[in-house]
C-alpha positions as CSV (number, residue, x, y, z in Angstrom):
1,X,-2.5,-72.8,161.1
2,X,-0.6,-69.7,162.3
3,X,0.8,-68.3,159.7
4,X,3.6,-66.3,161.6
5,X,5.9,-68.0,165.1
6,X,6.6,-65.9,167.8
7,X,9.5,-67.1,169.3
8,X,12.0,-65.1,172.6
9,X,15.7,-64.6,171.6
10,X,17.0,-66.3,175.0
11,X,20.7,-64.8,175.4
12,X,21.1,-61.5,173.6
13,X,24.9,-62.1,173.7
14,X,27.1,-62.2,170.0
15,X,25.1,-64.9,168.4
16,X,22.0,-63.4,168.6
17,X,23.2,-60.7,166.0
18,X,23.9,-64.1,163.5
19,X,20.5,-65.2,164.2
20,X,18.8,-61.7,164.1
21,X,19.9,-60.8,161.0
22,X,19.2,-64.5,159.2
23,X,15.5,-64.9,160.5
24,X,14.9,-60.8,158.8
25,X,16.4,-62.3,155.4
26,X,15.4,-66.3,155.2
27,X,12.9,-66.2,158.0
28,X,10.1,-63.5,157.8
29,X,7.7,-65.8,159.3
30,X,9.6,-65.6,162.7
31,X,8.4,-62.3,165.0
32,X,11.1,-61.5,168.2
33,X,8.0,-61.3,170.4
34,X,10.4,-61.3,173.9
35,X,14.2,-60.8,174.4
36,X,15.9,-62.2,177.6
37,X,19.4,-61.7,179.2
38,X,20.5,-61.1,182.7
39,X,22.1,-57.9,181.6
40,X,19.1,-55.4,180.9
41,X,20.9,-53.2,178.4
42,X,21.2,-56.3,176.3
43,X,17.7,-57.5,176.4
44,X,16.4,-53.7,175.8
45,X,18.8,-53.1,173.0
46,X,17.4,-56.1,171.4
47,X,13.7,-55.2,172.4
48,X,14.2,-52.3,170.8
49,X,15.4,-53.8,167.7
50,X,13.0,-56.4,167.0
51,X,9.7,-54.7,168.7
52,X,9.4,-57.5,171.5
53,X,9.5,-57.3,175.2
54,X,12.6,-57.2,177.3
55,X,13.1,-59.3,180.3
56,X,15.6,-60.3,182.7
57,X,14.7,-63.7,183.9
58,X,13.4,-66.9,182.3
59,X,10.8,-67.2,185.1
60,X,9.7,-63.9,184.0
61,X,9.7,-64.0,180.3
62,X,7.7,-67.4,180.4
63,X,5.4,-65.7,183.2
64,X,4.5,-62.9,181.0
65,X,5.7,-62.9,178.0
66,X,3.9,-63.6,174.8
67,X,5.7,-66.3,172.6
68,X,5.5,-69.9,171.5
69,X,9.1,-70.8,170.7
70,X,12.5,-69.9,172.2
71,X,16.3,-69.7,170.9
72,X,18.1,-70.5,173.4
73,X,21.7,-68.4,172.7
74,X,23.6,-69.5,175.7
75,X,26.5,-70.9,177.9
76,X,26.8,-74.3,177.6
77,X,26.5,-75.2,181.0
78,X,23.1,-73.3,181.2
79,X,21.6,-76.0,178.5
80,X,20.1,-78.6,180.0
81,X,17.9,-76.7,182.8
82,X,16.7,-73.9,180.5
83,X,15.9,-76.2,177.8
84,X,14.2,-78.9,180.1
85,X,12.2,-75.8,181.9
86,X,11.1,-74.2,178.4
87,X,10.2,-77.6,177.0
88,X,7.9,-78.5,180.2
89,X,6.3,-74.9,180.0
90,X,5.1,-76.0,176.2
91,X,7.4,-74.3,174.2
92,X,9.3,-75.0,170.7
93,X,12.9,-75.4,171.3
94,X,16.0,-73.9,169.3
95,X,19.1,-74.7,170.9
96,X,22.6,-73.7,170.3
97,X,24.8,-76.4,169.8
98,X,26.1,-78.3,171.8
99,X,22.9,-79.8,173.4
100,X,24.9,-80.1,176.3
101,X,28.2,-80.5,177.8
102,X,27.9,-84.4,178.7
103,X,26.2,-87.3,177.5
104,X,24.1,-87.6,180.6
105,X,22.5,-84.2,180.3
106,X,21.8,-85.1,176.7
107,X,20.2,-88.0,177.8
108,X,17.7,-86.1,180.2
109,X,16.6,-83.5,177.3
110,X,15.9,-85.8,174.9
111,X,13.7,-87.5,177.2
112,X,11.7,-84.6,178.4
113,X,11.7,-83.7,174.4
114,X,10.2,-87.3,173.7
115,X,7.7,-86.8,176.6
116,X,5.7,-83.2,174.9
117,X,4.2,-82.1,171.5
118,X,7.1,-79.5,170.6
119,X,9.6,-79.5,168.0
120,X,13.3,-79.4,169.8
121,X,16.0,-78.5,167.4
122,X,20.2,-78.4,168.1
123,X,21.7,-75.3,165.9
124,X,23.9,-76.6,163.7
125,X,24.1,-74.3,161.4
126,X,27.4,-76.0,159.5
127,X,24.4,-78.3,158.2
128,X,23.2,-74.9,156.1
129,X,26.0,-73.5,155.4
130,X,25.8,-72.6,151.8
131,X,29.6,-74.0,150.5
132,X,28.5,-77.3,152.6
133,X,25.5,-78.1,151.2
134,X,26.7,-77.1,147.9
135,X,30.3,-80.0,148.0
136,X,27.4,-82.6,149.4
137,X,25.7,-81.9,146.2
138,X,28.8,-82.4,144.2
139,X,29.5,-85.4,145.8
140,X,26.8,-86.7,145.1
141,X,26.8,-85.7,141.6
142,X,29.8,-87.7,141.3
143,X,32.3,-84.6,140.6
144,X,35.1,-85.6,142.1
145,X,34.6,-89.5,142.3
146,X,34.3,-92.0,145.2
147,X,35.8,-89.6,148.3
148,X,39.3,-91.5,149.5
149,X,40.1,-89.0,152.6
150,X,39.6,-85.0,153.6
151,X,40.9,-82.3,155.9
152,X,39.2,-80.0,158.1
153,X,40.7,-77.2,159.5
154,X,39.3,-75.2,162.4
155,X,41.7,-72.7,162.4
156,X,40.8,-69.1,163.7
157,X,43.3,-66.3,165.2
158,X,42.1,-65.5,168.6
159,X,40.2,-61.9,168.8
160,X,37.5,-60.4,171.3
161,X,34.6,-61.2,169.6
162,X,33.4,-63.9,171.3
163,X,35.1,-63.3,174.7
164,X,33.6,-59.8,175.3
165,X,33.0,-60.6,179.3
166,X,34.9,-59.6,182.0
167,X,35.5,-63.7,182.7
168,X,34.7,-64.9,179.4
169,X,32.8,-68.0,179.9
170,X,34.3,-69.8,177.6
171,X,37.2,-69.5,179.2
172,X,36.3,-72.0,181.6
173,X,36.1,-75.5,181.3
174,X,33.2,-76.3,184.0
175,X,30.8,-74.2,181.5
176,X,32.1,-75.1,177.8
177,X,33.3,-79.0,178.7
178,X,36.1,-78.5,177.4
179,X,37.5,-76.0,175.1
180,X,37.5,-75.3,171.0
181,X,36.8,-78.8,169.5
182,X,33.6,-79.1,171.6
183,X,32.3,-75.6,170.9
184,X,33.4,-74.2,167.3
185,X,35.0,-77.1,166.4
186,X,31.7,-78.7,166.0
187,X,31.0,-76.7,162.9
188,X,33.5,-78.4,161.2
189,X,32.8,-81.9,162.4
190,X,29.1,-81.9,160.8
191,X,30.4,-81.4,157.6
192,X,33.0,-84.2,157.5
193,X,29.7,-86.2,158.5
194,X,27.6,-85.0,155.8
195,X,30.1,-86.0,152.9
196,X,31.6,-89.1,154.7
197,X,28.7,-90.9,156.9
198,X,29.3,-91.5,160.6
199,X,32.5,-91.4,162.6
200,X,33.6,-94.3,164.2
201,X,36.2,-94.0,166.2
202,X,38.9,-91.0,166.8
203,X,42.7,-91.1,167.7
204,X,44.1,-86.6,168.9
205,X,45.9,-84.9,171.1
206,X,45.3,-82.0,172.6
207,X,46.7,-79.0,173.5
208,X,46.9,-74.9,175.4
209,X,49.0,-72.5,173.8
210,X,46.2,-70.1,174.8
211,X,46.7,-69.9,178.0
212,X,44.0,-67.6,179.3
213,X,41.7,-70.7,177.9
214,X,41.0,-73.5,180.4
215,X,39.9,-75.9,178.0
216,X,42.2,-76.9,174.5
217,X,43.1,-74.5,172.2
218,X,45.1,-76.6,169.8
219,X,43.5,-80.1,168.4
220,X,45.4,-82.4,166.3
221,X,43.1,-85.5,165.3
222,X,42.2,-88.4,162.8
223,X,39.0,-89.8,162.4
224,X,38.1,-93.4,161.0
225,X,34.6,-93.7,159.5
226,X,32.1,-96.6,159.7
227,X,33.1,-97.1,155.9
228,X,36.6,-97.0,156.3
229,X,37.5,-94.0,155.1
230,X,39.9,-91.1,156.9
231,X,39.7,-87.4,157.7
232,X,42.1,-85.8,159.5
233,X,40.3,-83.1,161.7
234,X,42.7,-79.6,163.3
235,X,41.3,-77.1,165.6
236,X,43.6,-73.9,166.7
237,X,42.4,-70.8,168.4
238,X,45.6,-69.3,169.0
239,X,47.4,-65.3,169.4
240,X,49.2,-65.8,166.1
241,X,48.9,-65.1,162.6
242,X,48.2,-67.6,160.5
243,X,49.2,-68.3,156.6
244,X,46.0,-68.7,154.4
245,X,44.9,-72.2,153.8
246,X,41.8,-74.2,153.0
247,X,39.1,-74.9,155.6
248,X,37.8,-78.1,153.8
249,X,39.9,-80.5,151.3
250,X,38.2,-82.9,149.7
251,X,40.4,-86.1,148.2
252,X,38.5,-88.0,145.7
253,X,39.1,-90.5,142.9
254,X,38.5,-88.0,140.4
255,X,40.1,-84.9,141.8
256,X,39.6,-82.5,144.8
257,X,37.2,-79.6,146.5
258,X,38.2,-76.8,148.4
259,X,36.8,-74.7,150.3
260,X,38.4,-71.7,151.3
261,X,36.2,-69.2,153.8
262,X,36.7,-66.5,156.3
263,X,33.7,-64.8,158.5
264,X,32.9,-62.5,155.4
265,X,33.0,-65.0,152.9
266,X,33.4,-68.2,151.2
267,X,34.6,-69.6,148.0
268,X,34.1,-73.5,146.2
269,X,36.9,-75.0,144.6
270,X,36.8,-78.2,142.0
271,X,40.3,-79.3,140.6
272,X,39.9,-82.7,138.3
273,X,41.6,-83.2,135.2
274,X,39.8,-80.4,133.2
275,X,40.5,-77.7,135.6
276,X,44.1,-78.8,136.8
277,X,44.3,-74.9,137.7
278,X,41.4,-75.3,139.7
279,X,37.9,-73.3,138.7
280,X,35.7,-71.8,141.4
281,X,32.3,-73.2,141.3
282,X,30.5,-71.1,144.3
283,X,30.8,-68.4,146.3
284,X,28.3,-67.0,149.1
285,X,28.9,-64.7,152.4
286,X,29.8,-67.7,154.2
287,X,29.0,-69.0,157.4
288,X,26.8,-65.6,158.6
289,X,24.4,-67.0,155.8
290,X,23.9,-69.9,157.4
291,X,21.4,-69.0,160.2
292,X,18.6,-67.7,158.0
293,X,18.1,-71.4,156.5
294,X,18.4,-72.9,159.9
295,X,16.0,-70.4,161.4
296,X,13.7,-71.7,158.9
297,X,14.2,-74.9,159.0
298,X,13.1,-74.8,162.6
299,X,9.9,-72.6,162.0
300,X,8.9,-74.9,159.0
301,X,8.9,-77.8,161.6
302,X,6.8,-76.0,163.9
303,X,4.2,-74.5,161.5
304,X,3.8,-76.9,158.7
305,X,5.3,-80.2,160.5
306,X,8.3,-80.0,158.1
307,X,10.8,-82.8,159.1
308,X,14.1,-81.2,159.9
309,X,17.0,-81.4,157.9
310,X,19.1,-83.5,160.9
311,X,17.1,-84.2,164.3
312,X,18.2,-83.6,168.0
313,X,19.7,-87.1,168.5
314,X,21.9,-86.6,164.9
315,X,23.7,-83.8,167.0
316,X,25.0,-86.1,169.4
317,X,27.6,-87.1,166.8
318,X,29.9,-83.8,167.1
319,X,29.2,-84.2,170.8
320,X,30.6,-87.7,171.0
321,X,33.4,-86.8,169.0
322,X,34.6,-84.1,170.7
323,X,34.4,-86.2,173.9
324,X,35.9,-89.2,172.5
325,X,38.9,-86.7,171.1
326,X,39.5,-85.8,174.6
327,X,39.3,-89.4,176.0
328,X,41.9,-90.5,173.1
329,X,44.1,-87.5,174.7
330,X,44.2,-89.2,178.0
331,X,44.5,-92.1,176.7
332,X,47.1,-92.1,173.6
333,X,44.5,-94.7,171.8
334,X,41.8,-94.9,169.4
335,X,38.4,-94.5,170.7
336,X,35.3,-95.4,169.9
337,X,32.3,-92.1,169.4
338,X,29.4,-94.5,169.7
339,X,30.2,-96.8,172.4
């Protein structure tokens, strides 16, 4: 059995930095042997840093590169074609979320994946976010009793980091499949599912305060879970200044857990009868600390046959919730997530 996994970075944009830093820290058995981007400067920059070979097309990389797996970090509208191309070429595939912008496209990807021996994983790094994992442990240990309700607040001041292109693809609805809910919002929906189970139906509204973005930049929604519990989901990316608030609040019969976070760090606080003023029980670098364990999980599935923490079908939950919110915004009614 191979002791190292040779991987190609396909897409050398902003998210590639997080993936590379993560694997260097947590997945030392992964080697980047190819770097693919239509912008030769981006491909060459990552190749120089990793020692990999630079390519400007996936076709060229598949023909001449030396790798067994790909890390696809691409605009959503490219996910289906390139994932299928890599699976059919016999490569293991780590695909950035969402699997695809539509359920039909997801079905086609899953059908091809089922016909191969390759590992296929959708990269939803919230599954490995340290505070999210720690909150799950606390909940399961009964720290706040039975969950009553929760709130997830994806509230993020607009900046140019994710929108560097002359015409950022995230501004185009036909490329993303929507707006911030289907994109960054998935990182806030996954933890709710990890803590509270499966979402059954949603009701929500959307708005467009960030005028340059075709998709929604504001969402207010309620989730009803199969358990009967409800949670609130807020998503905002607006060119304004926000007051601080927890990104997550989980309310139970014995207290609350709050997670206050930013891209530079996160803190998990417990509020209960013994700690009415709150007690910080966990902290970490936060969001950035999730990518290493994510890639390590993928590598272990490929090299050791380990079962993934969350299979690709599970990742449909965030996409289905987003699409149900969009339908609800049109219908004004509760919409089923899984029908």
